[in-house]
N, C-alpha and C positions, 0 to 999 in steps of 0.2 A: 337349695336351704331345706333346711330339716323340715320336716311339720309339725307344728303346736300341736298343743294337746287339743284334742276336737272334744273338752268339754270332762274329762275324768277327774274328779275332787277326792283329795286324802279328807275319808269317812271311817270311822267305824264298820269292821266286818260286821257282817249280817249276825244275830245270835239265835242259838236252837234251830229248830228244824226249819227249814226255810219252805212257804207254803208253795203248791204247784203253780206254775204261772211266773214265780216273781223276780226271773230270770236269772238265778243265784245257783251258779252248779259248784257244790264243792272241791270238783275236779279240778278248776282250773285254777293257773298257777297266782297268785296275789303276791306282790312284795308287801312283807308287814312290817314297819317302824312303830315302836311303843303302842302296840297294839293298832294301829291306824292303816288301815288299805293305803298304799301311796303308786301302788302298778297293779292292775291286773289284767292277762291276756292269754288264751289259748295257743299262746303263737310265741312261745318262747327260746332260747336259744341258750345252752351253757357253754359258755367261752373263755376261755383262761378261768377257769373251775365258778368263774359266776352267772348268774340268769340273766341273761338280757332280755328288755324287753322293746319293740319297737314305741319309737318317739310316739304316735298318736296314744297311746296306752298307758301314758305316766300321770302322774295327780300335775296339773294345771299349775297349782303353784312351787314345784319346782322353775329354778329362775339361772340364768347363768351368770355365775359371780366371775367371768372372764380370766379366771387363772389357767391354765393348761399344765399337764404330766405327761409326758410320752407322746404328746399330739392331743390326748382328749380333753374336754371341754369339761372344766367343773360346774355342777348347779347343785343349788342349796334350795332346802324350803325351812322358810322358820314356819312352826307348828307352835302356837304359844303354849307355854307350862312345859315342853319338850326341847331340849338339844338339838340344833338342825341336823335335818337329815344329809345327805350328801352322797351325789350320784353325779357318774362320768357320760359324756357320749362321747362314744366309739368315733377315731376317727377317720377320714376318708378313706385311707389306708387300710382300715380293718378287710376281711375277707366278706365279699356279698353273702348273703343281702344286709351286712351288719351295719354298713356306714352307716353313723346318724344316731342307732340302736344306743340304750339309757345299761346302766350298769349300775349296781350302788353298793357302797360300802357295807363292810362287814357288818356293822349294825342292823342290817335290814335282812330279814329273812324270809325266804321266799316256801311259802305251802301252798300244795293242791296240786 
């Protein structure tokens, strides 16, 4: 089974310059959707032209909607005031270690 999120939540990114000790590193890749952080990890891999994130680093609000495409499981998060964000869980046939990792649709941009 693929691990669930470890408590990561959709949130606004930090504004301004972080104070020392805040734990914010501007170089860590973040998946942003409508200005909100939906995933964050210094361990991402580009596969198929998209950044893939380990499942424990994505927003806990992403829930399976059960639809599959090419063996990928579709995930969605409903965020009040914005269209749903869509992501895909890579199938077990993906190259190691990417099985179960999460990639996002084109509306999500990665910074960092």
